[in-house]
N, C-alpha and C positions, 0 to 999 in steps of 0.2 A: 437419474438422478446423479449431481457431482459433490463431492465432497471436498472441500477447501480447509486448507488450515485459517487461522488467524492471521491478518498481516497490518505492518505500521504502516500508514500510507500506501497502499498497495500497488503494484506497476498496474500498466495498462491491460496487460494480458489478463491480471487477476480480473477486474472489471470486465473485459470480454467473456470471459469463461462465467463468471457470474450472469450476466445479461443474455448470453447464449442458452443457458440452462434453463431445461423446463422447472427443476426443482432445486435447490440448494440447500445444502448442509453443511454447517462450518463444523471442524474438529474442534471439541472441548476437553477431550481425555486424552490426547497423546501428550507424549511429552515434549518438554522443551526441546528445539535443535537448536543448536549456535548456527552462528554466522547467515541466517537464514533472513526471509523477510517478516519474521516471526516480530523481531525487533527492528529492523533496519530498513530503510529506504533510499532510493538514490534520485536526485536530482541536477540535474545541467547547472555547471556555475560559470563563472568566466574562466574557470582554471580547468574546465572540464567536467567530468560526472564526479560527483561529491557523497558519500556514502554517511547517513546519518543514524548513528545507534544507538537506541536506548539502553542504558545499563541495567542491569538485573542484578540483585541481592548474589552475591558470589553462592551460597549456601542453599541458592533457591534455581540453580541453573543445571544441574547434573542429575539425569536420571528423575527429573519431576515434572509433573503433568503442568501442561502451560498453565492452566487452571489455577495453579496456585504460586507461579511465578510472580515474584514481587519486584517493583521499580526500584532503582536505587537512586533516590533523590538527593543524596549526600554528594552527588558530582551535580555539578550545574549544565546539565545536558541539555535541559529546557531552554535556559538562554541562548545556547551554543547555538542549537535548533532553528531556534525563531529568529535570531540574527543571520543566521547563514538562508534562509526560509526569505527573508526580507531582501536581503543582498543578493539574491538571486533574481527576484521577481518583482523589485519595487517598481520597475519600468515596464511591467508585463501590463497587458491592456485591461484586465478584470481583477489583479491583484487587489486594487485599494477597495474594491466593492465585496472582497470575500475575506478580508484581512481579519475582520472582527470576528468574524464565525470559527477561525483558527488560532487566533492570540490566547484566548481563553484557557487553551488546553499547553500553553506553553509559559502560563503566568500562575496558575493555578494548581492545586496538587488534590484534584478531588477524590484520586482512588490510587491503592498502593498496588492494585493488580493489574499488571500488565495486558492481561486479557480484557479485562474490564474497558480499559486505558483505549487500545486498540478497536474492541468493540463500538465505543462511542465515538471515536472519530470515523469509523466506515459508516454508522447510521448518519450521521452530518454529511460524510461523501456521497451515498445514495442519494440524500435529501437535497443535495447543492446540483447533483448530477438530473435531478430528475425522473431516478430510477425507483420505481415502487415496487420491484420484487421482492417478496417477503424470502425469508429463510429460518431455516428451524439450527438449533445446536444438537450435535450427538448425544445421545444418551448413554453409550459404552463406546469404548475404544474396539475398533477390529482391525486387525493388522491387513486382511486381505477381503477387498469386498468382490463379490460375484459378478455375474454377467449383468450387463443393464447399469450399473454403476460406476461412472470415473471417477478415479479415484487421481486428483491432481494435488495431494499433499504435498508430495515430494517432486511434484514435476515442475510446478511454478517455485523457481529458486535463483537467485542471484549470482549466477556463475558466468565469469566473463566468456567462456566460450561458447555457452548458452545463450548468452546477450547479442555475441558477434552475428551467429547464425540467426537467429530468430529476427534481426534489424531489418532484412531486405523485405519482410513481409507486413510491417508497417507503412503505412500512407504516413508522408512528411506533412506536419502541420506548421504553424509558426511558434518559434522559439526565440527566447531572450539573445543567445548569443552563437544563433545559426550563420550568422554573417562570419563570425570567424572560427567557428566548431561545426559547423553543417549540421545536420539534423542527427539528434541523439534518441533514439527509439527506446520503447519499452520503458522510461523514465518513472517515477510516481505519478499518480494520475492529478497530483495536485498542478504538476507541471501543465495538462493538457487544461483542467482547469482555468489555471490563471491565463492563459494564452487563449483559451478558443470561449470561455464564458459558458453561455446559454446554448452554444451551439458544439459544446463535449459531447453531449450523448449523443448529437446527429454524427459525429465524428464515429464513437463506437458503433453507432447502428451501419455505418458504412463500413466500417471495416468486418462486421460479420457477414454483411451479403456481398460483399465482393469476392 
């Protein structure tokens, strides 16, 4: 079994861990961790790697269970994120095919919960990738898990040094700005989806099997 934290448009390594696991449980009771994938993702742009962060209510981010963290809609982050995604992927092979699935998440406010927002996006990603694996949510918080359980809650994180070290393990695929930036590994999974379309899952499977 693998334990994963909830993420916002998760990196490719997250989907690899999800797909590879026999059984997945997503952490529902941990405290919110700032500067993590729980409310941010990274996409390649013409100017390099761009972080996109969902702002949360200030009184809901310190020692607060992730299930209770609320999104701060007073900030115009939805418009900023969608404009960045459009600019980055408008010329990618499959953006026009998938854009309507994602745009609704940046034009509507269906939930105040960061966890629920991310979970809805994650379910969409699984569907578009054609990943049919099921998962559950944790029923309680456990600090240390025993043998037979792989805890990736603090392992998959957006630290630059980790990203640089792991980049050599990812097979390059087409990216919009690779001609000027080279291949940027382990970005948000939407980068893989918009560039590889229906072949995105095949890429994941090949990465697991290599």
